[in-house]
C-alpha positions in Angstrom: -30.0 43.3 -26.3 -30.4 43.5 -22.5 -27.9 42.2 -20.0 -30.4 39.4 -19.2 -30.6 38.4 -22.9 -26.8 38.5 -23.4 -26.3 36.2 -20.4 -29.0 33.8 -21.6 -27.3 33.6 -25.1 -23.9 33.0 -23.5 -25.2 30.2 -21.2 -26.8 28.5 -24.2 -23.6 28.8 -26.2 -21.8 27.1 -23.4 -24.2 24.1 -23.5 -23.8 23.9 -27.3 -20.0 24.0 -27.0 -20.0 21.3 -24.3 -22.0 19.0 -26.6 -19.8 19.8 -29.6 -16.6 19.2 -27.5 -17.9 15.8 -26.4 -18.6 14.8 -29.9 -15.2 16.2 -31.1 -13.5 14.1 -28.4 -15.2 10.9 -29.6 -17.5 10.7 -26.6 -21.3 10.1 -26.5 -22.7 13.5 -25.7 -24.9 14.1 -22.7 -26.4 16.7 -20.4 -26.3 16.1 -16.7 -29.2 17.5 -14.6 -30.6 17.0 -11.1 -33.3 14.4 -10.6 -36.7 16.1 -10.3 -38.2 13.9 -7.6 -39.6 14.5 -4.1 -36.8 12.3 -2.7 -34.2 14.7 -4.1 -35.6 17.8 -2.5 -33.3 19.4 0.1 -33.5 22.5 2.3 -31.2 25.2 1.1 -30.2 27.2 4.2 -28.6 30.0 2.2 -31.9 30.9 0.5 -34.3 29.3 3.1 -36.1 27.4 0.3 -36.4 23.8 -0.9 -34.3 22.9 -3.9 -33.1 19.8 -5.8 -30.4 17.8 -4.0 -27.2 16.1 -5.3 -28.8 13.2 -7.1 -28.2 13.5 -10.9 -29.5 12.1 -14.1 -28.4 12.5 -17.7 -29.8 13.1 -21.1 -27.5 11.0 -23.1 -27.3 10.0 -26.8 -26.5 6.4 -26.0 -30.2 5.6 -26.6 -32.4 6.9 -29.4 -34.7 8.8 -27.1 -31.8 10.5 -25.5 -30.3 11.4 -28.8 -33.5 12.9 -30.0 -33.8 15.0 -26.8 -30.3 16.4 -27.4 -31.3 17.1 -31.0 -34.4 19.0 -29.8 -32.2 20.8 -27.3 -30.1 22.2 -30.1 -33.2 23.2 -32.1 -34.7 24.9 -29.0 -31.5 26.8 -28.3 -31.4 28.1 -31.9 -35.1 29.2 -31.5 -34.3 31.0 -28.3 -31.3 32.8 -29.8 -33.4 33.9 -32.8 -36.2 35.2 -30.5 -33.8 37.2 -28.4 -32.2 38.7 -31.5 -35.6 39.6 -32.9 -37.2 40.7 -29.6 -39.9 38.1 -30.0 -41.3 35.6 -27.5 -43.1 32.3 -27.7 -45.5 30.4 -25.5 -44.5 26.9 -24.5 -47.5 25.7 -26.6 -46.2 27.6 -29.7 -42.8 26.1 -29.2 -44.4 22.6 -29.3 -46.0 23.5 -32.7 -42.9 25.2 -34.1 -41.1 21.9 -33.6 -43.3 20.4 -36.4 -40.8 21.8 -38.8 -37.8 20.2 -37.1 -38.1 16.8 -38.8 -36.9 14.0 -36.4 -36.4 16.7 -33.7 -40.1 17.5 -33.4 -41.8 16.9 -30.0 -44.4 14.2 -29.7 -46.2 15.9 -26.8 -46.1 19.2 -25.0 -44.9 17.4 -21.9 -41.6 16.8 -23.8 -41.3 20.5 -24.7 -42.1 21.6 -21.2 -39.6 19.2 -19.8 -36.9 20.5 -22.1 -37.6 24.1 -21.1 -37.1 23.1 -17.4 -33.9 21.2 -18.3 -32.5 24.4 -19.8 -33.4 26.4 -16.7 -31.7 23.8 -14.5 -28.5 23.6 -16.5 -28.1 27.4 -17.0 -29.4 28.6 -13.7 -31.7 31.0 -15.5 -35.5 31.2 -15.9 -37.5 30.4 -19.0 -38.6 34.0 -19.1 -34.9 34.9 -19.8 -35.3 32.7 -22.9 -38.4 34.5 -24.1 -40.5 31.4 -23.4 -43.9 32.4 -22.0 -46.3 30.1 -20.0 -49.8 29.8 -21.2 -51.1 31.1 -17.9 -50.7 34.8 -17.0 -50.0 36.4 -13.7 -52.9 37.6 -11.6 -53.8 41.0 -10.2 -52.5 43.6 -7.8 -54.4 46.3 -6.0 -52.9 48.6 -3.5 -50.6 51.6 -2.9 -47.5 50.4 -4.8 -46.0 52.3 -7.8 -44.2 50.5 -10.6 -42.7 51.5 -13.9 -43.5 49.1 -16.7 -41.8 49.0 -20.2 -44.3 48.2 -23.0 -43.6 46.2 -26.1 -42.5 49.4 -27.9 -39.9 50.2 -25.3 -41.9 53.0 -23.7 -42.0 53.3 -19.9 -45.2 54.0 -18.0 -45.5 54.8 -14.3 -48.5 53.0 -12.7 -49.9 53.2 -9.2 -51.7 49.9 -8.6 -54.5 51.7 -6.7 -54.9 55.1 -8.3 -54.2 54.2 -11.9 -56.2 51.0 -12.2 -59.8 49.8 -12.0 -61.3 47.5 -9.5 -59.6 44.5 -11.2 -56.2 45.9 -10.3 -52.9 45.9 -12.2 -52.4 42.8 -14.3 -49.1 41.1 -13.7 -47.2 40.3 -17.0 -45.5 37.0 -17.6 -42.1 38.8 -17.3 -41.6 40.8 -14.1 -37.9 41.1 -14.1 -36.4 44.6 -13.5 -35.8 45.2 -17.2 -39.6 45.0 -17.7 -41.1 46.0 -14.3 -39.3 48.4 -11.9 -40.6 48.6 -8.4 -40.5 52.3 -7.5 -42.2 52.9 -4.1 -45.0 51.9 -1.8 -46.9 53.4 1.1 -48.3 50.0 2.2 -47.4 48.0 5.3 -47.8 44.5 4.0 -48.9 42.3 1.1 -51.9 39.9 1.5 -51.8 37.2 -1.2 -55.3 35.8 -1.7 -56.2 32.5 -3.3 -59.6 33.1 -4.8 -60.9 35.8 -7.1 -64.1 36.2 -5.1 -62.3 37.0 -1.9 -59.9 39.3 -3.8 -62.9 41.2 -5.1 -64.5 41.2 -1.6 -61.4 42.9 -0.1 -61.2 45.4 -2.9 -64.9 46.3 -2.6 -64.7 46.6 1.2 -61.8 49.0 1.0 -59.4 46.6 2.8 -56.3 47.9 0.9 -57.1 51.5 2.0 -58.3 50.8 5.5 -55.4 48.5 6.4 -52.7 50.1 4.3 -52.1 46.9 2.4 -51.4 45.5 -1.1 -53.8 42.8 -2.3 -52.4 40.2 -4.7 -54.8 37.7 -6.3 -53.0 34.3 -6.5 -55.6 32.9 -8.9 -55.5 29.5 -7.4 -52.1 27.8 -7.7 -50.1 31.0 -8.5 -48.3 31.5 -11.8 -44.5 31.8 -11.7 -44.8 35.5 -12.5 -47.1 36.1 -9.5 -44.7 34.4 -7.1 -41.8 36.3 -8.6 -43.6 39.6 -8.2 -44.5 38.9 -4.6 -40.9 37.9 -3.8 -39.5 41.0 -5.5 -41.8 43.3 -3.6 -41.0 41.5 -0.4 -37.2 41.9 -0.9 -36.9 45.2 -2.7 -39.7 47.2 -1.0 -39.4 45.3 2.4 -43.1 44.4 2.6 -44.0 41.4 4.8 -46.2 38.8 3.0 -49.2 36.9 4.4 -51.1 34.3 2.5 -54.9 33.9 2.7 -56.3 30.7 1.3 -59.1 28.2 1.7 -58.8 25.6 4.4 -58.0 22.4 2.6 -54.8 20.4 1.7 -54.6 21.9 -1.8 -54.7 25.4 -0.4 -52.0 24.5 2.1 -49.8 23.6 -0.9 -50.5 26.9 -2.5 -49.0 28.6 0.6 -46.1 26.2 0.5 -45.3 27.1 -3.1 -45.4 30.8 -2.3 -43.2 30.4 0.9 -40.9 27.6 0.2 -41.2 26.6 -3.5 -42.9 23.9 -5.4 -41.4 20.5 -6.4 -41.9 21.3 -10.1 -39.9 24.5 -9.9 -37.4 23.5 -7.1 -34.5 24.4 -9.4 -35.5 28.1 -9.2 -37.0 28.3 -5.8 -34.6 31.1 -4.7 -36.1 33.3 -7.5 -39.8 32.5 -6.7 -40.2 31.6 -3.1 -40.7 34.1 -0.2 -39.6 32.2 2.9 -40.7 34.9 5.3 -44.4 34.6 4.1 -46.9 33.7 6.9 -50.1 31.8 6.7 -53.3 33.7 7.7 -56.0 31.1 7.1 -58.3 29.3 6.8 -57.1 26.7 9.3 -58.7 23.7 11.0 -58.6 25.7 14.2 -60.7 28.4 12.4 -63.3 25.9 11.6 -63.8 25.3 15.3 -63.2 28.8 16.6 -65.4 30.6 14.1 -67.9 27.7 13.7 -67.6 27.8 9.9 -69.7 26.0 7.4 -67.7 23.0 6.1 -67.6 20.1 3.7 -66.4 16.6 4.5 -62.9 15.6 3.4 -62.8 13.4 0.3 -60.5 10.3 0.2 -58.2 12.3 -2.0 -58.1 15.2 0.6 -57.3 12.7 3.3 -54.4 11.2 1.3 -53.1 14.7 0.5 -53.1 15.7 4.2 -51.4 12.5 5.2 -48.7 13.2 2.5 -48.2 16.7 3.9 -47.4 15.3 7.3 -44.3 13.8 5.5 -43.6 16.9 3.4 -40.6 18.8 4.7 -42.3 22.1 3.9 -44.9 21.4 6.6 -42.4 20.1 9.1 -43.2 22.3 12.1 -45.5 22.3 15.1 -48.1 24.7 13.6 -48.7 22.7 10.5 -48.5 19.3 12.2 -51.2 20.4 14.7 -53.4 21.9 12.0 -53.2 19.0 9.6 -53.8 16.5 12.3 -56.8 18.5 13.6 -58.2 18.7 10.1 -57.9 14.9 9.7 -59.6 14.5 13.1 -62.5 16.8 12.2 -62.7 15.3 8.8 -63.8 18.8 7.5 -62.5 21.5 5.2 -63.8 25.1 4.7 -63.6 27.8 2.0 -62.7 31.4 2.5 -66.2 32.4 1.5 -67.6 30.4 4.5 -66.9 33.6 6.5 -69.8 35.2 4.7 -72.0 33.2 7.2 -71.6 36.3 9.4 -72.1 38.9 6.6 -70.2 40.4 3.7 -68.1 42.7 5.9 -67.1 40.1 8.5 -63.9 39.0 6.8 -62.6 42.6 6.7 -64.1 43.9 9.9 -63.5 40.9 12.2 -61.6 37.9 10.8 -58.6 39.4 9.1 -58.0 42.1 11.7 -58.0 39.5 14.4 -55.7 37.1 12.6 -53.3 39.8 11.3 -53.2 41.5 14.7 -52.2 38.2 16.4 -49.2 37.8 14.0 -48.2 41.4 14.3 -48.8 42.4 10.7 -50.9 45.4 11.6 -49.4 48.7 12.7 
């Protein structure tokens, strides 16, 4: 059993003991957790990320629903302990179906099981990966001069260079990227460029961007999986590589950047494990739409409402984002990364990215 696993089991024992002690003292048992709402998000200056604030809620057995959630909590903790002992893992979806055998403790929807997994993360300060709970989505891909050592399911270690030892699709990021599974050994690159779309990731691989600009390409695969964000953060901190994020120019892509740099509301309780506060945004912006005369689409009503909400979102509370969001609303236009193909397939790697990266000092 690894140190991570031992700590996970110990934290779960502490929860079980707390509930038992409350019952033994004649009290109605409860679990106290932060409220997961936008109004309870606060900036954490220690980690430079957005986290849940002081407002608390409780899972209490005073009502039937609360009592059932505590019952499910005990079942889930037993499941986690068994998986750790047997070196097994389960997806969140599998855990939902496993609960069919728990009688009154079974989940009525996967939302309930997902919520409970998040509760355990919040209460213990650990991540669900420490509990052997896997998300349905997998991490994305990495291509560039970075060498890792990955331990496979049989306990054997393999050294992999994410450029020389992989195909054009790159190294596939596993769901667990902690150091007991993936060790970051060395890199000859100067920076990471995290890319929203698979088409643009493939374009940069095909055009030799990683080699020509001494960079590591990471495909975010849309809204990035937790393992992708964790991998980027670890490389940034342990190998000292700056991070830039390259997305489409629309409100949803701006939120992708925010989740990489500052954390997402859904995972605010573990932002210090997932977010990379020093990450910079490289495009596409509303200014790019004008400066590069890009093909565009009109904003939908939903886009407009999202942009207006972002003006009130603390993650976008600076002059750059305020100006870009207001300009996008004024233009009533949005643009995709692929719009740069208007000028040819090489334009993004020969002109656009070198210009933008040069302006922010990412290129040596």
